[in-house]
C-alpha positions in Angstrom: 181.4 150.5 92.3 181.1 153.5 89.8 182.0 156.9 90.8 179.6 159.5 90.8 179.7 163.4 90.7 176.6 166.0 91.4 175.6 168.4 88.9 174.2 172.0 90.2 172.4 174.0 87.7 171.2 177.6 88.1 170.2 180.0 85.4 168.3 183.5 85.0 165.0 182.5 85.7 165.5 184.3 88.4 167.8 187.1 89.7 169.5 185.8 92.4 169.6 182.3 90.6 172.1 184.4 87.9 174.0 186.1 90.6 174.8 182.7 91.8 176.3 181.7 88.5 178.9 185.4 88.5 179.5 184.9 92.3 180.5 181.2 91.4 182.7 182.5 89.1 184.1 186.0 90.5 185.1 184.2 93.4 188.7 182.6 94.0 189.5 178.9 94.4 188.7 177.5 97.9 185.8 179.9 98.9 182.4 178.6 99.6 179.2 179.7 98.1 175.5 177.9 98.7 173.0 176.8 96.3 169.3 176.0 97.3 166.7 174.0 95.8 162.9 172.5 95.9 162.8 169.0 96.5 160.7 168.7 93.5 163.9 169.7 91.0 166.4 167.3 93.2 167.1 163.5 91.7 165.4 161.4 93.9 168.3 159.0 94.3 170.0 161.9 95.8 167.2 163.2 98.5 168.0 161.0 101.6 172.0 161.2 100.8 171.9 165.1 100.4 169.6 165.6 103.7 171.7 163.8 105.7 175.0 164.9 104.6 176.5 161.5 103.3 177.3 163.2 100.0 180.8 165.5 102.0 183.3 165.6 99.9 181.6 164.6 96.1 182.4 166.2 92.9 180.3 169.1 92.0 180.1 170.3 88.2 178.0 173.9 88.6 176.9 175.5 85.6 174.6 178.0 83.6 171.5 176.8 81.8 169.9 178.9 79.1 166.2 178.6 80.0 165.3 181.8 78.2 162.8 181.3 75.0 165.5 181.1 72.4 165.2 177.7 72.5 161.7 177.2 73.5 160.7 174.3 71.5 158.6 171.1 72.7 160.8 168.2 74.2 164.6 170.7 73.2 166.9 170.4 76.4 168.0 173.8 77.8 171.6 174.2 76.7 173.9 174.0 79.6 177.3 176.0 79.9 179.7 174.2 82.6 180.8 176.9 84.8 182.9 175.3 87.7 183.8 172.4 89.6 183.9 172.3 93.5 183.8 169.8 96.4 180.2 169.7 98.2 181.2 170.5 102.0 177.5 170.3 103.8 174.1 169.5 102.8 171.0 169.5 104.8 167.3 169.8 103.9 164.8 172.3 105.8 161.1 171.4 104.8 161.0 170.8 101.2 164.2 172.9 100.4 167.5 171.2 100.2 170.6 173.5 101.1 174.4 172.6 99.5 177.5 174.1 100.4 180.2 174.4 98.1 183.8 174.9 98.4 185.2 176.2 94.6 187.6 174.8 92.5 189.2 175.1 89.0 186.8 176.6 86.1 185.3 173.8 84.1 186.7 173.2 80.6 183.9 171.3 78.7 182.9 173.1 75.7 180.0 173.1 73.0 178.6 171.2 71.7 180.0 168.2 73.8 178.9 170.2 77.2 175.4 168.8 77.0 177.3 165.0 77.1 178.8 166.0 80.5 175.4 166.3 82.2 174.4 162.5 81.4 171.9 163.6 79.2 169.7 165.0 82.4 169.0 168.4 81.4 165.8 170.3 82.0 163.6 170.4 78.8 160.6 172.2 77.9 157.8 170.0 78.1 154.1 170.4 76.6 151.6 170.7 79.5 148.2 171.9 80.0 149.4 175.6 80.3 151.7 175.3 77.2 155.4 174.5 77.1 157.0 174.8 80.4 160.4 173.6 81.7 160.3 170.5 83.5 163.5 168.4 84.9 166.3 168.0 88.0 168.6 170.8 88.5 170.5 168.5 90.8 171.5 165.4 89.6 174.2 162.6 89.9 176.5 161.9 86.6 179.2 159.2 86.4 182.6 160.4 86.4 184.2 160.8 83.2 187.6 162.0 81.7 185.5 165.1 80.1 185.2 166.2 83.8 188.2 168.8 83.4 189.4 171.6 84.9 191.9 174.6 85.0 192.8 177.6 86.9 193.5 181.0 86.2 192.2 184.1 84.9 192.5 183.0 81.1 190.5 180.0 81.9 188.1 182.3 83.4 188.1 184.6 80.6 187.2 182.0 78.2 183.9 180.8 80.4 182.9 184.6 80.0 183.1 184.5 76.5 181.1 181.6 76.0 178.4 182.9 78.8 178.1 186.1 76.7 176.4 184.1 74.1 173.4 183.5 76.4 170.6 186.0 76.5 171.2 185.9 80.3 174.4 187.6 80.2 174.2 189.6 76.9 173.9 193.1 78.6 175.6 192.7 81.2 177.8 196.1 81.7 181.0 194.1 82.9 182.5 190.9 84.4 185.2 190.7 87.1 186.9 187.8 89.4 189.2 188.0 92.1 192.8 187.7 90.6 194.7 187.1 94.1 195.5 188.7 96.8 199.0 189.5 97.8 201.1 190.3 101.3 203.2 193.0 100.4 207.1 193.4 101.9 210.1 194.6 100.3 211.1 190.9 99.2 208.2 191.0 96.9 204.6 190.3 96.7 203.5 186.7 98.2 199.8 185.5 97.2 197.9 184.3 100.0 196.1 181.2 100.1 192.9 180.5 101.5 192.6 178.2 104.6 189.2 176.6 104.9 186.9 179.1 103.2 188.8 182.0 104.6 192.2 184.2 104.2 194.5 184.6 107.0 196.2 187.8 107.7 199.0 188.5 110.0 199.0 191.8 112.0 200.7 194.6 111.1 200.8 194.1 107.3 200.4 195.6 104.1 198.2 193.7 101.6 197.2 194.2 98.2 193.6 193.0 96.6 193.8 192.4 93.0 190.8 192.2 90.8 190.0 191.7 87.0 187.4 193.2 85.2 186.6 192.3 81.6 184.0 193.2 78.9 184.6 190.2 76.1 182.7 192.5 73.5 183.9 195.8 73.9 187.9 194.5 74.0 188.7 196.9 71.2 186.4 199.7 71.7 186.7 202.6 73.9 184.5 203.2 76.9 182.3 206.3 76.1 182.1 206.7 79.9 182.7 204.8 83.2 180.5 201.7 83.5 180.9 202.3 87.2 182.5 202.1 90.4 184.1 199.1 91.8 184.0 199.6 95.3 185.5 197.6 98.1 184.8 197.8 101.7 187.4 196.4 105.0 186.2 195.4 107.6 187.1 197.9 110.5 189.0 197.9 112.6 190.8 194.9 111.8 191.5 196.2 107.8 192.1 199.5 106.9 192.2 200.7 103.3 195.3 202.2 102.3 194.4 203.3 99.0 191.0 204.7 97.4 188.1 202.1 98.1 186.4 202.7 95.0 187.8 203.0 91.4 186.3 203.5 88.1 185.4 201.3 85.4 186.2 203.4 82.5 188.0 200.6 80.3 186.6 197.3 78.5 189.6 195.5 80.3 191.8 196.3 83.6 193.4 195.0 87.1 192.5 197.4 90.1 194.4 197.0 92.9 193.2 198.0 96.7 195.7 198.3 99.1 195.0 198.2 102.7 196.8 197.1 106.2 195.7 194.8 109.0 195.7 196.1 112.8 197.4 195.1 115.5 195.5 192.3 117.2 196.5 190.4 120.4 194.3 187.8 119.8 192.4 185.7 116.6 189.4 188.2 115.1 187.3 188.1 112.1 186.8 190.4 109.2 185.6 190.3 105.8 186.5 192.1 102.4 183.0 193.0 100.6 183.4 193.5 96.6 181.1 195.2 94.3 180.0 197.2 91.7 178.3 200.9 91.9 176.5 203.1 89.7 178.4 206.0 89.5 175.6 208.7 89.3 173.3 206.9 92.0 176.1 205.5 94.3 173.9 202.3 94.4 174.8 198.6 93.7 174.3 197.8 90.2 171.7 194.9 90.7 172.9 193.0 87.7 176.3 192.4 89.4 177.0 190.3 92.2 178.5 191.2 95.7 181.2 189.4 96.6 181.9 188.6 100.1 185.7 187.3 101.7 185.8 186.1 104.7 188.8 187.3 107.1 190.7 185.9 110.0 193.1 188.4 111.6 195.9 186.4 113.3 198.0 188.3 115.8 201.9 187.6 116.0 202.7 186.2 119.1 206.1 187.0 119.7 205.2 190.8 119.2 202.3 190.2 122.1 204.6 188.6 124.1 207.1 191.4 124.1 204.2 193.9 124.8 203.0 191.9 127.9 206.7 191.4 129.2 207.3 195.2 129.1 203.9 196.1 130.4 204.5 193.8 133.3 207.7 195.1 134.0 206.6 198.7 134.0 203.8 197.6 136.8 205.9 195.9 138.9 208.6 198.9 138.8 205.4 200.9 139.6 204.9 199.1 142.9 208.7 198.0 143.7 210.0 201.4 143.4 208.0 203.2 146.4 208.1 200.1 148.6 211.8 199.8 148.1 212.5 203.8 149.1 210.6 203.0 152.8 213.1 200.2 153.6 213.4 197.3 151.2 211.1 194.5 149.9 211.4 190.9 150.3 212.2 188.4 147.4 209.1 186.6 147.8 207.2 189.9 148.3 209.0 191.2 144.7 208.0 187.9 143.1 204.1 188.0 144.0 204.5 191.7 142.6 205.8 190.5 139.4 203.5 187.5 139.1 200.8 189.9 139.6 201.7 192.4 137.1 202.1 189.7 134.4 198.5 188.4 134.8 197.4 192.1 134.5 199.4 192.6 131.8 198.5 189.6 130.1 194.7 190.7 130.4 195.3 193.8 128.9 197.4 192.9 126.1 195.4 189.7 125.4 192.2 191.3 125.8 191.3 188.5 128.3 187.7 188.6 129.5 185.8 187.0 132.1 183.0 184.7 130.7 179.7 185.6 131.1 
């Protein structure tokens, strides 16, 4: 049986679709992103399977399709740029709309002019209608898995894609592009790259971390930037995460690495947090609308041995608080002493681990 992959297209027809492409290129591998499609632009033979989540685990090629009037000609296919591979994790249908969630993988390596061949000739086209030339076709369709579906990891592959996207009108005026290069745990022995587990970063409590973001403007590689393009801003979900360095840095060069250092808090049970990256206008302080805002989910995990030691120390103090006064009045029996210590353990456990009575 021939294996199938799914092609999911996005374009600059609306600001949100355009941001989807920038977002899927900026996020690190392993993170999740969601696309949405109307029923009319999803290939018919995918309707039932997507509606019932039967294609979970399928390979997906995410791509940008150029729908600008540059290529407006009857029967002409809209040029597409393969951007990234992903795995379909969930799909559903609500009314006439499909919602697809992907786990991002490697960057696509297919280059023009062979890129359009990767889509099996199934790209949206300029079609004559009563209203004139309009774009018709599927934005979510299936294709055979071929040897051309190859990906590459790393910033170099990302940069190649950005240079290709810049040739299209949807991105030609973009002031900059950025990608999360990595997130590292800092220690005396060096920095350790943090892996993404089930779509989220997992941080140990009471540790220092460093977020590294690479930004680039391909057309300004060797040209000085006359003034700051904007401010790269990072928001850490408090109180679990606290910034150590400045939370906003100016983008004042055509390419650079930005480091944002932060610390995870002292947690005694798993808690959720987040890191949000965006580009703000330097003068107004507002998010630049053409730039994506990147959300990185975080789970803070306690160091159990520290929590247990804290609980035992607290239990000992609570037990001593009760034992010493009673012992000075004539002694305490062994069963009573054990009962007090067990009670002290229970109380300290509730205090340290934040246990709450269920509602």
